N, CA, C and O of each residue as an XYZ file, in Angstrom:
480
protein
N     159.238     75.130    141.575
C     158.188     74.304    141.015
C     158.180     72.941    141.710
O     159.224     72.298    141.824
N     157.018     72.503    142.170
C     156.905     71.240    142.872
C     156.814     70.092    141.876
O     156.097     70.167    140.878
N     157.557     69.027    142.169
C     157.517     67.846    141.328
C     156.587     66.825    141.966
O     156.732     66.488    143.141
N     155.631     66.337    141.185
C     154.700     65.321    141.670
C     155.191     63.972    141.180
O     155.415     63.777    139.985
N     155.355     63.043    142.111
C     155.797     61.705    141.733
C     154.689     61.033    140.934
O     153.519     61.071    141.313
N     155.080     60.415    139.816
C     154.135     59.713    138.960
C     154.657     58.322    138.658
O     155.856     58.051    138.738
N     153.722     57.444    138.308
C     154.025     56.076    137.944
C     153.365     55.772    136.611
O     152.292     56.298    136.318
N     153.990     54.933    135.803
C     153.434     54.610    134.491
C     153.600     53.129    134.185
O     154.519     52.470    134.672
N     152.684     52.626    133.362
C     152.794     51.274    132.824
C     152.220     51.303    131.420
O     151.495     52.227    131.051
N     152.548     50.293    130.649
C     152.023     50.210    129.294
C     150.513     50.049    129.317
O     149.975     49.311    130.141
N     149.831     50.739    128.415
C     148.392     50.551    128.288
C     148.027     49.924    126.949
O     146.853     49.735    126.632
N     149.052     49.608    126.175
C     148.868     48.943    124.894
C     150.120     48.147    124.579
O     151.185     48.428    125.128
N     150.010     47.175    123.720
C     151.208     46.443    123.296
C     152.052     47.375    122.443
O     151.548     47.989    121.503
N     153.320     47.479    122.763
C     154.219     48.376    122.041
C     155.629     47.807    122.083
O     155.996     47.083    123.009
N     156.396     48.140    121.083
C     157.784     47.681    120.997
C     158.688     48.648    121.774
O     159.451     49.418    121.191
N     158.578     48.583    123.101
C     159.389     49.407    123.997
C     159.925     48.496    125.103
O     159.343     47.441    125.357
N     161.015     48.876    125.762
C     161.636     47.983    126.753
C     160.981     47.988    128.137
O     161.674     47.940    129.152
N     159.653     48.046    128.176
C     158.933     47.951    129.439
C     158.230     46.605    129.482
O     157.736     46.117    128.466
N     158.191     46.014    130.660
C     157.513     44.733    130.826
C     156.032     44.982    131.076
O     155.663     45.880    131.833
N     155.204     44.198    130.447
C     153.757     44.361    130.602
C     153.338     44.178    132.051
O     153.733     43.220    132.716
N     152.523     45.123    132.528
C     151.989     45.041    133.878
C     152.826     45.707    134.943
O     152.319     46.013    136.022
N     154.103     45.942    134.665
C     154.978     46.563    135.656
C     154.784     48.071    135.718
O     154.544     48.717    134.699
N     154.889     48.622    136.909
C     154.806     50.067    137.103
C     156.210     50.639    137.206
O     157.072     50.070    137.877
N     156.438     51.760    136.542
C     157.751     52.397    136.485
C     157.636     53.842    136.959
O     156.656     54.531    136.674
N     158.647     54.280    137.680
C     158.672     55.676    138.143
C     158.910     56.588    136.952
O     159.807     56.354    136.142
N     158.090     57.637    136.854
C     158.229     58.620    135.776
C     159.238     59.671    136.228
O     159.075     60.298    137.274
N     160.276     59.851    135.425
C     161.301     60.845    135.733
C     160.862     62.220    135.239
O     161.016     63.226    135.932
N     160.313     62.240    134.026
C     159.791     63.479    133.442
C     158.800     63.111    132.348
O     158.798     61.990    131.839
N     157.957     64.080    131.995
C     157.029     63.815    130.898
C     156.564     65.113    130.252
O     156.503     66.171    130.879
N     156.241     64.983    128.980
C     155.659     66.068    128.200
C     154.371     65.516    127.599
O     153.971     64.396    127.918
N     153.737     66.269    126.754
C     152.526     65.769    126.107
C     152.829     64.667    125.108
O     151.938     63.896    124.754
N     154.075     64.576    124.647
C     154.446     63.584    123.637
C     155.184     62.368    124.177
O     155.076     61.276    123.619
N     155.940     62.551    125.267
C     156.801     61.469    125.737
C     156.939     61.501    127.258
O     156.857     62.552    127.894
N     157.150     60.318    127.809
C     157.483     60.205    129.238
C     158.806     59.469    129.337
O     159.066     58.537    128.576
N     159.628     59.883    130.261
C     160.878     59.191    130.541
C     160.658     58.436    131.839
O     160.375     59.028    132.881
N     160.792     57.110    131.758
C     160.581     56.270    132.926
C     161.886     55.596    133.311
O     162.786     55.436    132.487
N     161.975     55.206    134.569
C     163.169     54.549    135.086
C     162.919     53.052    135.131
O     162.036     52.587    135.852
N     163.697     52.295    134.360
C     163.548     50.847    134.368
C     164.564     50.250    135.339
O     165.341     50.975    135.960
N     164.551     48.915    135.466
C     165.466     48.241    136.400
C     166.897     48.681    136.164
O     167.331     48.848    135.024
N     167.608     48.863    137.230
C     168.985     49.318    137.139
C     169.089     50.828    137.080
O     170.194     51.368    137.037
N     167.943     51.532    137.078
C     167.948     52.988    137.065
C     168.065     53.613    135.696
O     168.164     54.835    135.586
N     168.055     52.808    134.651
C     168.197     53.324    133.295
C     166.957     54.112    132.877
O     165.844     53.597    132.981
N     167.127     55.360    132.402
C     165.979     56.119    131.898
C     165.648     55.710    130.463
O     166.540     55.521    129.635
N     164.348     55.577    130.186
C     163.886     55.179    128.859
C     162.741     56.088    128.446
O     161.792     56.286    129.204
N     162.831     56.639    127.245
C     161.752     57.459    126.712
C     160.702     56.588    126.040
O     161.029     55.694    125.260
N     159.435     56.858    126.350
C     158.321     56.098    125.791
C     157.266     57.091    125.311
O     156.939     58.037    126.028
N     156.729     56.888    124.104
C     155.651     57.778    123.656
C     154.503     57.801    124.665
O     154.041     56.751    125.111
N     154.056     58.974    125.013
C     153.033     59.150    126.047
C     151.732     58.399    125.749
O     151.118     57.874    126.678
N     151.287     58.329    124.487
C     150.039     57.600    124.223
C     150.100     56.111    124.573
O     149.053     55.475    124.699
N     151.282     55.546    124.730
C     151.427     54.125    125.074
C     151.288     53.866    126.566
O     151.245     52.713    126.994
N     151.218     54.942    127.370
C     151.311     54.786    128.824
C     150.045     55.189    129.575
O     149.314     56.098    129.181
N     149.823     54.478    130.661
C     148.842     54.843    131.677
C     149.682     55.485    132.776
O     150.509     54.813    133.392
N     149.479     56.778    133.031
C     150.264     57.506    134.029
C     149.357     57.871    135.191
O     148.264     58.404    134.999
N     149.828     57.575    136.409
C     149.069     57.851    137.629
C     149.957     58.555    138.642
O     151.181     58.431    138.607
N     149.325     59.293    139.540
C     150.099     60.001    140.565
C     150.391     59.120    141.772
O     151.226     59.473    142.605
N     149.718     57.982    141.878
C     150.006     57.047    142.955
C     150.266     55.668    142.360
O     149.561     55.212    141.460
N     151.287     55.028    142.883
C     151.565     53.664    142.444
C     150.449     52.754    142.969
O     150.180     52.745    144.170
N     149.805     51.999    142.097
C     148.727     51.119    142.555
C     149.224     50.101    143.579
O     150.410     49.780    143.646
N     148.277     49.606    144.372
C     148.614     48.678    145.450
C     148.003     47.306    145.223
O     147.851     46.539    146.173
N     147.648     46.977    143.979
C     147.097     45.668    143.657
C     147.959     44.982    142.603
O     148.555     45.632    141.744
N     148.010     43.663    142.688
C     148.686     42.891    141.652
C     147.962     43.108    140.327
O     146.732     43.100    140.282
N     148.717     43.301    139.254
C     148.148     43.362    137.910
C     147.993     41.935    137.415
O     148.899     41.117    137.577
N     146.848     41.633    136.813
C     146.568     40.304    136.289
C     146.697     40.331    134.775
O     146.009     41.098    134.102
N     147.576     39.497    134.242
C     147.692     39.330    132.796
C     147.179     37.943    132.459
O     147.737     36.936    132.895
N     146.118     37.902    131.684
C     145.517     36.633    131.289
C     145.906     36.323    129.851
O     145.838     37.194    128.984
N     146.304     35.109    129.603
C     146.665     34.641    128.264
C     147.571     35.622    127.511
O     147.244     36.034    126.398
N     148.691     35.992    128.104
C     149.572     36.967    127.448
C     150.294     36.360    126.246
O     150.508     35.150    126.175
N     150.662     37.223    125.309
C     151.530     36.796    124.212
C     152.928     36.690    124.820
O     153.471     37.675    125.320
N     153.503     35.493    124.774
C     154.805     35.277    125.408
C     155.778     34.652    124.418
O     155.374     34.067    123.413
N     157.050     34.785    124.715
C     158.095     34.194    123.880
C     158.098     32.677    124.051
O     157.630     32.154    125.063
N     158.624     31.987    123.063
C     158.684     30.519    123.088
C     159.463     30.003    124.300
O     159.184     28.910    124.793
N     160.415     30.765    124.773
C     161.248     30.326    125.905
C     160.584     30.559    127.266
O     161.144     30.183    128.296
N     159.401     31.171    127.282
C     158.698     31.444    128.527
C     158.299     30.142    129.208
O     157.741     29.258    128.558
N     158.573     30.004    130.511
C     158.174     28.785    131.226
C     156.665     28.537    131.105
O     155.869     29.475    131.064
N     156.300     27.278    131.048
C     154.911     26.879    130.850
C     153.972     27.491    131.892
O     152.850     27.875    131.562
N     154.420     27.584    133.139
C     153.581     28.109    134.220
C     153.101     29.538    133.959
O     152.084     29.952    134.516
N     153.812     30.298    133.127
C     153.463     31.686    132.851
C     152.651     31.854    131.564
O     152.176     32.954    131.284
N     152.486     30.812    130.795
C     151.826     30.927    129.489
C     150.335     31.205    129.581
O     149.790     31.886    128.712
N     149.660     30.702    130.605
C     148.221     30.969    130.722
C     147.958     32.302    131.407
O     146.829     32.795    131.397
N     148.977     32.880    131.992
C     148.863     34.183    132.615
C     149.731     34.287    133.852
O     150.282     33.299    134.336
N     149.840     35.498    134.347
C     150.646     35.732    135.536
C     150.214     37.012    136.228
O     149.454     37.814    135.684
N     150.714     37.178    137.431
C     150.480     38.378    138.225
C     151.762     39.196    138.244
O     152.860     38.642    138.193
N     151.619     40.535    138.319
C     152.766     41.424    138.420
C     152.634     42.205    139.728
O     151.638     42.890    139.957
N     153.648     42.091    140.574
C     153.639     42.744    141.880
C     153.641     44.269    141.730
O     154.425     44.815    140.953
N     152.765     44.955    142.470
C     152.745     46.414    142.394
C     153.927     47.063    143.118
O     154.226     48.237    142.895
N     154.586     46.314    143.966
C     155.702     46.859    144.733
C     157.039     46.771    144.033
O     157.833     47.711    144.076
N     157.293     45.629    143.379
C     158.630     45.421    142.797
C     158.595     44.901    141.359
O     159.648     44.709    140.751
N     157.407     44.671    140.810
C     157.204     44.172    139.438
C     157.620     42.722    139.224
O     157.781     42.286    138.084
N     157.796     41.974    140.304
C     158.060     40.532    140.184
C     156.843     39.871    139.551
O     155.710     40.304    139.759
N     157.088     38.825    138.781
C     156.013     38.067    138.173
C     155.880     36.709    138.836
O     156.871     36.051    139.153
N     154.617     36.297    139.041
C     154.334     34.971    139.576
C     153.207     34.380    138.735
O     152.357     35.118    138.236
N     153.191     33.051    138.571
C     152.104     32.429    137.805
C     150.749     32.720    138.448
O     150.653     32.948    139.653
N     149.705     32.707    137.618
C     148.352     32.875    138.157
C     148.092     31.807    139.204
O     148.461     30.649    139.008
N     147.464     32.175    140.314
C     147.132     31.164    141.324
C     146.116     30.164    140.767
O     145.353     30.487    139.857
N     146.115     28.957    141.317
C     145.190     27.916    140.873
C     143.744     28.258    141.222
O     142.823     27.851    140.514
N     143.538     29.005    142.314
C     142.192     29.413    142.701
C     142.119     30.938    142.735
O     143.140     31.621    142.659
N     140.925     31.448    142.849
C     140.674     32.890    142.815
C     140.881     33.502    144.207
O     139.929     33.979    144.824
N     142.121     33.487    144.697
C     142.439     34.044    146.019
C     142.407     35.571    145.956
O     142.538     36.152    144.878
N     142.235     36.207    147.085
C     142.110     37.665    147.122
C     143.444     38.396    147.288
O     143.567     39.562    146.914
N     144.448     37.704    147.855
C     145.749     38.325    148.108
C     146.861     37.391    147.653
O     146.665     36.188    147.482
N     148.041     37.989    147.461
C     149.197     37.202    147.044
C     150.438     37.760    147.742
O     150.637     38.973    147.806
N     151.259     36.862    148.259
C     152.553     37.232    148.834
C     153.561     37.297    147.707
O     153.626     36.389    146.878
N     154.346     38.356    147.667
C     155.392     38.473    146.653
C     156.658     37.781    147.171
O     157.148     38.112    148.250
N     157.184     36.823    146.407
C     158.383     36.126    146.857
C     159.643     36.995    146.797
O     160.661     36.657    147.402
N     159.575     38.096    146.079
C     160.752     38.964    145.941
C     160.797     40.047    147.035
O     161.794     40.171    147.747
N     159.709     40.829    147.162
C     159.721     41.930    148.137
C     159.083     41.556    149.470
O     159.143     42.320    150.432
N     158.469     40.367    149.517
C     157.907     39.811    150.741
C     156.724     40.612    151.301
O     156.482     40.606    152.507
N     155.991     41.302    150.418
C     154.791     42.032    150.826
C     153.558     41.304    150.295
O     153.612     40.620    149.273
N     152.459     41.466    151.006
C     151.186     40.897    150.570
C     150.341     42.035    150.007
O     150.160     43.070    150.650
N     149.823     41.826    148.788
C     148.959     42.806    148.139
C     147.692     42.118    147.657
O     147.713     40.927    147.346
N     146.583     42.860    147.590
C     145.375     42.292    146.985
C     145.591     42.109    145.481
O     146.444     42.764    144.882
N     144.816     41.223    144.890
C     144.916     40.949    143.450
C     143.802     41.708    142.731
O     142.644     41.641    143.141
N     144.138     42.413    141.682
C     143.181     43.208    140.912
C     142.410     42.385    139.892
O     142.481     42.660    138.694
N     141.675     41.382    140.353
C     140.947     40.493    139.439
C     139.962     41.237    138.553
O     139.742     40.833    137.411
N     139.363     42.314    139.050
C     138.333     43.034    138.292
C     138.916     43.865    137.152
O     138.209     44.172    136.192
N     140.174     44.227    137.241
C     140.804     45.007    136.179
C     141.014     44.132    134.953
O     141.353     42.955    135.077
N     140.819     44.691    133.796
C     140.996     43.963    132.531
C     142.206     44.543    131.789
O     142.072     45.156    130.730
N     143.376     44.335    132.367
C     144.608     44.911    131.799
C     144.956     44.261    130.458
O     145.077     43.039    130.364
N     145.112     45.077    129.441
C     145.486     44.676    128.075
C     144.591     43.572    127.496
O     145.070     42.720    126.747
N     143.330     43.581    127.829
C     142.413     42.586    127.252
C     141.588     43.229    126.181
O     140.752     42.568    125.565
């Protein structure tokens, strides 16, 4: 049986250990649950209805506008941030509506998905 690589991210706010906007490799999935690999390689089961599952990892930064954040979150991230499609690093929203962003962690440049309305 051939295994198709899949990627998943949250499609709704949920009390699960996934960071909003980040894409995670799907290890396995059923109609009820998906097991995704979080940082450090730890597998985590997440109810399938909470996830957007795709066969290709997207190549655009995810834009989170006005996210609900913890009190300890740095001010620069409170109005929103971008999530790298390559490594899930977060960076504050750019001051202007630029088309691409360099990731300071993985050092790749990706287009920004401004048109997507993630978790809005």
